[in-house]
Every structure is written in structure tokens, then in C-alpha cells.
C-alpha positions as CSV (number, residue, x, y, z in Angstrom):
1,X,9.8,-5.8,-30.5
2,X,12.0,-7.4,-28.2
3,X,15.8,-6.0,-27.0
4,X,18.6,-7.4,-26.6
5,X,20.4,-6.8,-23.1
6,X,23.0,-8.0,-21.2
7,X,20.3,-9.0,-18.3
8,X,18.2,-10.8,-21.2
9,X,15.3,-10.4,-23.3
10,X,12.8,-6.4,-21.8
11,X,10.1,-6.4,-24.7
12,X,9.9,-2.7,-25.7
13,X,6.6,-1.0,-26.2
14,X,5.6,1.9,-27.8
15,X,3.3,4.7,-26.4
16,X,0.0,3.4,-27.2
17,X,0.7,0.3,-25.2
18,X,1.8,1.9,-21.9
19,X,-0.2,2.6,-19.1
20,X,0.5,6.0,-17.0
21,X,-0.4,7.1,-13.9
22,X,-2.5,10.5,-14.2
23,X,-3.5,11.0,-10.6
24,X,-3.8,9.2,-7.0
25,X,-7.3,10.8,-5.7
26,X,-8.7,10.8,-2.2
27,X,-12.2,11.9,-0.4
28,X,-12.0,15.7,0.2
29,X,-10.0,15.5,3.9
30,X,-12.5,18.3,4.7
31,X,-14.3,14.8,6.0
32,X,-12.3,14.0,8.8
33,X,-13.4,17.8,10.2
34,X,-16.1,15.7,12.3
35,X,-13.5,12.7,13.8
36,X,-10.9,15.0,15.2
37,X,-13.4,18.1,16.4
38,X,-14.5,14.7,18.4
39,X,-10.8,13.7,19.1
40,X,-10.1,17.7,20.4
41,X,-13.9,17.5,23.0
42,X,-12.8,14.3,24.2
43,X,-9.2,14.7,25.5
44,X,-9.8,18.0,26.9
45,X,-13.3,16.3,28.5
46,X,-10.8,13.4,29.8
47,X,-8.7,16.1,31.1
48,X,-11.2,18.6,32.7
49,X,-12.8,15.5,34.5
50,X,-10.2,13.4,35.5
51,X,-9.2,16.2,37.7
52,X,-12.5,16.7,38.5
53,X,-13.1,12.4,40.0
54,X,-12.0,11.3,43.6
55,X,-11.1,7.3,42.9
56,X,-8.7,5.7,40.8
57,X,-11.6,3.6,39.8
58,X,-13.9,6.4,38.4
59,X,-11.1,7.7,36.0
60,X,-10.6,4.5,34.8
61,X,-13.7,3.9,33.4
62,X,-13.5,7.5,32.4
63,X,-11.0,6.5,30.7
64,X,-12.1,4.1,28.8
65,X,-15.3,5.9,27.5
66,X,-12.9,7.9,26.2
67,X,-11.0,5.1,24.4
68,X,-14.0,3.8,23.0
69,X,-15.4,7.0,22.1
70,X,-12.1,7.9,20.3
71,X,-11.7,4.2,18.7
72,X,-15.4,4.4,16.9
73,X,-15.5,8.3,16.2
74,X,-11.7,9.0,14.9
75,X,-10.3,5.8,14.0
76,X,-12.3,4.3,12.0
77,X,-13.6,7.5,9.6
78,X,-9.9,8.0,9.7
79,X,-8.9,4.1,8.4
80,X,-11.7,4.3,5.6
81,X,-11.1,7.8,4.3
82,X,-7.1,6.5,4.1
83,X,-8.8,2.5,2.6
84,X,-10.1,4.6,0.1
85,X,-9.1,5.8,-3.1
86,X,-9.7,6.5,-7.1
87,X,-6.5,6.4,-9.5
88,X,-7.4,8.1,-13.3
89,X,-4.5,6.5,-15.7
90,X,-4.4,6.6,-18.9
91,X,-6.2,4.2,-19.9
92,X,-8.7,3.2,-16.8
93,X,-10.5,4.5,-13.4
94,X,-9.7,2.6,-10.8
95,X,-11.8,2.6,-7.8
96,X,-10.4,1.1,-3.9
97,X,-12.3,0.8,-0.8
98,X,-11.7,-1.0,2.6
99,X,-8.7,-1.4,4.3
100,X,-9.4,-5.2,5.6
101,X,-11.9,-6.3,3.0
102,X,-11.0,-4.4,-0.3
103,X,-13.2,-3.5,-2.7
104,X,-11.9,-2.9,-6.2
105,X,-14.1,-1.4,-9.6
106,X,-11.9,-1.0,-12.9
107,X,-14.2,1.4,-15.4
108,X,-12.1,1.8,-19.2
109,X,-11.6,5.3,-20.1
110,X,-13.3,3.9,-23.1
111,X,-16.3,3.5,-21.9
112,X,-17.1,6.7,-20.4
113,X,-19.6,9.1,-22.5
114,X,-20.5,12.1,-19.9
115,X,-18.6,13.1,-16.7
116,X,-21.5,14.8,-14.5
117,X,-19.8,17.0,-11.2
118,X,-22.4,17.9,-8.0
119,X,-22.1,19.9,-5.1
120,X,-23.3,21.0,-2.2
121,X,-22.8,23.9,-1.1
122,X,-20.7,23.1,1.5
123,X,-18.6,21.5,-1.2
124,X,-19.1,24.8,-3.1
125,X,-17.2,26.3,-1.1
126,X,-14.9,24.1,-1.0
127,X,-14.5,22.9,-4.4
128,X,-14.7,19.8,-4.2
129,X,-17.5,17.8,-5.3
130,X,-20.1,14.6,-6.1
131,X,-19.1,13.1,-10.2
132,X,-21.1,11.3,-11.4
133,X,-19.6,8.9,-14.6
134,X,-21.9,7.5,-17.3
135,X,-20.9,4.6,-18.4
136,X,-22.6,4.5,-22.0
137,X,-26.7,3.4,-21.3
138,X,-28.3,3.7,-17.9
139,X,-24.4,3.2,-15.5
140,X,-23.4,4.9,-14.1
141,X,-20.4,5.2,-11.1
142,X,-20.9,7.6,-8.2
143,X,-17.7,8.9,-6.7
144,X,-18.0,11.0,-3.6
145,X,-16.0,14.3,-2.7
146,X,-14.1,14.5,-4.9
147,X,-11.1,17.2,-4.2
148,X,-11.3,20.0,-7.6
149,X,-13.6,18.0,-9.4
150,X,-14.4,20.4,-12.2
151,X,-10.5,19.6,-13.6
152,X,-10.4,16.1,-12.5
153,X,-14.2,16.1,-14.2
154,X,-12.4,17.7,-17.1
155,X,-9.5,15.9,-17.3
156,X,-11.2,12.7,-17.2
157,X,-13.7,13.4,-20.2
158,X,-10.2,14.8,-22.4
159,X,-9.1,11.5,-21.2
160,X,-12.2,9.5,-22.5
161,X,-11.5,11.2,-25.7
162,X,-7.7,10.2,-26.5
163,X,-8.7,7.1,-25.9
164,X,-12.1,7.2,-27.7
165,X,-10.3,5.7,-31.1
166,X,-10.1,2.4,-29.7
167,X,-13.8,3.0,-29.3
168,X,-14.2,3.8,-32.9
169,X,-12.5,1.0,-34.3
170,X,-14.9,-1.6,-32.5
171,X,-18.1,0.0,-33.9
172,X,-16.1,-0.3,-37.3
173,X,-15.1,-3.7,-36.9
174,X,-18.4,-4.3,-36.4
175,X,-19.7,-2.8,-39.1
176,X,-17.3,-4.6,-41.2
177,X,-18.8,-8.1,-39.4
178,X,-22.3,-7.2,-40.3
179,X,-21.1,-6.3,-44.0
180,X,-19.3,-9.8,-44.3
181,X,-22.6,-11.6,-42.8
182,X,-25.2,-9.6,-44.0
183,X,-24.2,-7.3,-47.0
184,X,-25.0,-3.9,-47.8
185,X,-29.1,-3.3,-47.7
186,X,-30.1,-6.1,-45.2
187,X,-27.4,-3.6,-42.9
188,X,-28.6,-1.0,-43.5
189,X,-32.4,-2.2,-42.4
190,X,-30.6,-3.3,-39.0
191,X,-29.3,-0.4,-38.9
192,X,-32.3,2.3,-39.3
């Protein structure tokens, strides 16, 4: 249906066609604990040894080494954490990775058959976990260190169940097609 407004034609969408964002997730911030400990220790070491070294070239070498350590062990993991996210909508799950080289994977919720949460002891304390999303058959997608993993898994299963009529409609369409092509007797033989 199209509605006329002053600015032009605007398509009107019903509730079933509108895709809404349910949530955006990143890996648990606990993964940044190591890089920030390295930052604190490097800063303390630079401050201590800068006062102890007698010559300027030694201090310069110390600061260059400290900058390389901070860049490699703090900035790179922070950018990797910022580059990865999971967006859950009412119809699909979109997994983004990378800042420079971006990768994107989309999973339709109608394909999700099961969501499993696995936790290490540390993840259990932090209420995070790794989610295994089964897409039917033997195909699974692993999403690591999701915060509040139980809540996210329950929400995904609920969204997958609400998208189930689309999958049932496809199955019903295939069954009708089989009736038209093979007839009822042959369809029973195919399903057995």
C-alpha cells in the first residue's frame, strides 16, 4: 500500500515486513583486562626506568620499546574488540568482525534450530559464555564471550520460534508441490 504525502510517495510497511534491531552485543569487556594490565605495568616501568637511565639515547630507546609494547599488546586488542559485534534483529543475526578488513555473516532466525551456551569457570563467574548456534544439520556458528549469555540464548530461541511460521510455510509449500508433482501415494513413499 502506498500513502501520498507532500514530499512524494512513501511505501507503508506492515508489521511483518519491518525488521527491528533487538540488540547489539560485543564480547565481554573482561577480555580487555589483560591489555589494560599491560598498559599499567608498562607505564609504571617507563616512569621508574626513565629516572634511572643516565643518557638521553637510553631513555629514547626505553620510550620506543614502551610504545611498541603498548601498540602491540594494548591498542591492537582494543581495536579488535571494537571491531567485533553481534547485531540481533527480529529476522536475523549479523556477526561483524574486523576494523580494516571487515567480515560480515548473516544468519536467518528461521534457520536456527538450537542455541547452546558453554561456559568456562571464569565465564560462569562473569555471567558470560560461548554460544553455539545450530543451523540445522551439522552446521553450527560459534560466538565467543557473549555477556549475559543465558538471557541472549533465551531471546534468540524466542525470536527463532516467532520466525518459525515462515519455515513452516516453506515446508507446507514443499508438501503441496510434492502433492502436485508426485501425487499422494508417491509422496508417502518419499517420506518413508
